[in-house]
C-alpha positions in Angstrom: 0.0 0.0 0.0 2.8 2.4 0.8 4.5 1.7 -2.5 1.2 2.1 -4.4 0.6 5.5 -2.6 4.1 6.6 -3.4 3.7 5.6 -7.1 0.4 7.6 -7.3 2.1 10.7 -5.7 5.0 10.4 -8.1 2.6 10.2 -11.1 0.7 13.2 -9.8 3.9 15.2 -9.3 5.0 14.3 -12.9 1.6 15.4 -14.2 1.7 18.7 -12.4 5.3 19.3 -13.6 4.3 18.7 -17.2 1.4 21.1 -16.9 3.6 23.8 -15.4 6.2 23.3 -18.2 3.6 23.5 -21.0 2.0 26.6 -19.5 5.4 28.3 -19.0 6.4 27.9 -22.7 4.0 30.4 -24.2 4.9 33.0 -21.5 8.6 32.5 -22.3 7.9 33.0 -26.0 5.9 36.1 -25.4 8.7 37.6 -23.4 11.4 36.8 -25.9 9.6 37.4 -29.2 6.6 39.5 -28.2 4.3 40.4 -31.2 7.0 39.2 -33.7 6.8 35.5 -32.8 8.2 33.4 -35.5 9.8 36.4 -37.3 13.1 35.6 -39.1 16.4 36.8 -37.6 17.5 38.3 -41.0 15.0 40.5 -42.7 15.6 40.4 -46.5 13.4 43.5 -46.8 15.9 45.5 -44.7 18.9 44.1 -46.6 17.2 45.1 -49.9 16.5 48.6 -48.7 20.1 48.9 -47.4 21.5 47.8 -50.7 19.3 50.1 -52.7 20.2 53.1 -50.5 23.9 52.3 -50.8 23.7 52.0 -54.6 21.8 55.3 -54.9 24.3 57.0 -52.7 27.2 55.7 -54.8 25.4 56.8 -58.0 25.2 60.3 -56.6 28.9 60.3 -55.6 30.4 58.6 -58.6 29.8 61.0 -61.5 31.9 62.3 -64.4 32.1 65.7 -62.7 33.9 64.1 -59.7 36.4 62.2 -61.9 39.8 63.7 -61.2 42.3 64.2 -64.1 45.0 61.6 -64.6 47.9 63.9 -63.7 46.2 64.8 -60.4 45.4 61.1 -59.7 49.0 60.0 -60.4 50.7 63.1 -58.9 52.3 64.2 -62.2 53.5 67.8 -62.4 54.3 69.6 -65.6 54.0 68.5 -69.2 56.9 66.1 -69.0 55.0 63.5 -66.9 57.3 63.9 -63.9 56.1 62.3 -60.8 56.3 64.7 -57.9 58.2 63.4 -54.9 55.7 65.0 -52.6 52.7 63.2 -54.2 53.4 59.8 -52.6 54.8 59.4 -49.1 53.8 57.4 -46.0 51.2 58.9 -43.8 53.5 58.8 -40.8 57.3 58.7 -40.7 57.3 56.9 -37.3 55.0 54.6 -35.5 53.4 56.3 -32.6 49.9 56.7 -31.1 48.8 59.1 -33.9 50.0 56.8 -36.7 46.7 54.8 -37.0 44.6 58.0 -36.9 46.8 59.6 -39.6 46.4 56.5 -41.7 42.6 56.4 -41.3 42.4 60.2 -42.0 44.4 59.8 -45.2 42.3 56.9 -46.4 39.0 58.7 -45.7 40.2 61.9 -47.5 41.5 60.1 -50.6 38.4 57.9 -50.8 36.2 60.9 -50.7 38.3 62.8 -53.3 39.2 60.0 -55.7 36.0 57.9 -55.4 35.1 58.1 -59.1 38.7 57.3 -60.0 38.7 54.2 -57.8 35.4 53.1 -59.3 36.9 53.5 -62.8 40.0 51.5 -61.7 37.8 48.7 -60.4 35.8 48.5 -63.6 39.0 48.4 -65.6 40.5 45.6 -63.5 37.3 43.6 -63.8 37.3 44.1 -67.6 40.9 43.0 -68.0 40.4 40.0 -65.8 37.3 39.0 -67.7 39.1 39.3 -71.1 41.9 37.1 -69.8 39.3 34.3 -69.2 37.6 33.7 -72.6 36.3 30.4 -71.6 34.4 32.0 -68.7 32.9 34.5 -71.1 31.7 31.8 -73.5 30.1 29.8 -70.7 28.4 32.8 -69.3 27.2 33.9 -72.7 25.8 30.4 -73.4 24.1 30.3 -70.0 22.4 33.6 -70.6 21.3 32.3 -74.0 19.7 29.3 -72.4 17.9 31.4 -69.9 16.6 33.6 -72.7 15.3 30.6 -74.6 13.7 29.3 -71.4 11.8 32.5 -70.8 10.9 32.7 -74.5 9.6 29.1 -74.4 7.6 29.8 -71.3 5.9 32.8 -72.9 5.1 30.8 -76.1 4.4 27.4 -74.6 1.4 26.6 -76.9 3.2 27.6 -80.1 6.1 25.1 -79.6 4.9 21.7 -80.9 7.4 18.8 -81.5 5.9 15.6 -83.0 2.4 16.7 -82.2 3.4 17.3 -78.6 3.8 20.5 -76.8 7.3 21.5 -75.7 6.0 22.0 -72.2 4.8 18.4 -72.0 8.2 17.1 -73.2 10.3 19.3 -70.9 8.1 21.0 -68.2 9.1 24.5 -67.1 9.9 23.4 -63.6 12.4 20.8 -64.9 14.0 23.4 -67.2 14.3 25.9 -64.3 16.0 23.2 -62.2 18.4 22.3 -64.9 19.3 25.9 -65.5 19.7 26.6 -61.8 22.2 23.7 -61.5 24.1 25.0 -64.6 24.2 28.5 -63.2 25.5 27.3 -59.9 28.2 25.3 -61.6 29.3 28.2 -63.8 29.4 30.6 -60.9 31.3 28.3 -58.6 33.8 26.8 -61.1 34.2 29.5 -63.7 33.3 32.9 -62.3 34.3 32.7 -58.6 38.1 32.5 -59.2 38.3 35.5 -61.6 35.9 37.5 -59.4 38.1 37.0 -56.4 41.2 37.8 -58.4 39.7 41.1 -59.7 38.5 42.1 -56.2 42.0 41.4 -54.7 43.8 43.3 -57.5 41.6 46.3 -57.3 41.6 46.4 -53.5 45.4 46.3 -53.5 45.7 49.0 -56.0 43.1 51.3 -54.3 44.5 50.8 -50.8 48.1 51.4 -52.0 47.1 54.6 -53.7 44.9 55.8 -50.9 47.5 55.1 -48.2 50.4 56.7 -50.1 48.8 59.6 -51.9 49.4 62.8 -49.9 46.2 64.9 -49.7 48.3 68.0 -49.0 49.8 67.6 -52.5 46.2 67.5 -53.9 45.4 70.8 -52.1 48.2 72.5 -54.1 46.5 71.7 -57.5 44.9 74.3 -59.7 41.4 72.8 -59.3 41.6 73.0 -55.5 42.8 76.6 -55.7 40.0 77.6 -58.1 37.5 76.1 -55.7 39.0 78.0 -52.7 39.1 81.2 -54.7 35.4 80.9 -55.6 34.6 80.3 -51.9 36.7 83.3 -50.9 34.8 85.5 -53.4 31.5 84.3 -51.9 32.7 85.1 -48.4 33.9 88.6 -49.5 30.5 89.5 -51.0 28.8 88.3 -47.8 31.2 90.6 -45.8 30.4 93.5 -48.0 26.7 93.0 -47.5 27.2 92.9 -43.7 29.3 96.1 -43.8 26.6 97.9 -45.8 24.0 97.0 -43.3 26.1 98.3 -40.4 26.6 101.5 -42.3 22.9 101.8 -42.8 22.4 101.4 -39.1 
């Protein structure tokens, strides 16, 4: 009798523990997730908006008007294509506490000033790397042709008849899409990934080398910079004249 009573109590305790655990789960979910229960950790809508805003910002910054001339970009002075010794130098002659700050300041200034030039350099590197891989270009062109034929066949499914059978019955669109996705993944991984990484590495090395060694003080000595400063000075002078006239009137 004692063992039977103990077994009954043990069963009752287990039942009450299970009830408490099941009732505690929704409250835990409500505290952790709230109204967004089941929402994904990564919001693709936010990623898409971030990419669109970044692209629009780059389009506003990268224009033909902000493309610096080649002599200014390379630090060439005079008509004899002589590289000025002041154009390229290290940001700091000795390593101290201010060296990282000087390096970051130089990078930010050069990125802001030569952004269109760096974009042009990146496009040129990608073009050269792509031309050195003709097999990749042929496979990518063939893959784009297959995708074009796939969309064309999907739009004109009823007009394509082979041996009194529709082309969609012979090769359904879902199967064509699966085959093309596999082909696309194969071409991207085994044909395009290597040249893409090579182009990114080469352009990054070129841009970082130029941005870290190009002296912004030498850029400030250029004629374009002085013309901009002179125009700003003229604007400030006119503003000062207006202020003086108002004081005289008073």
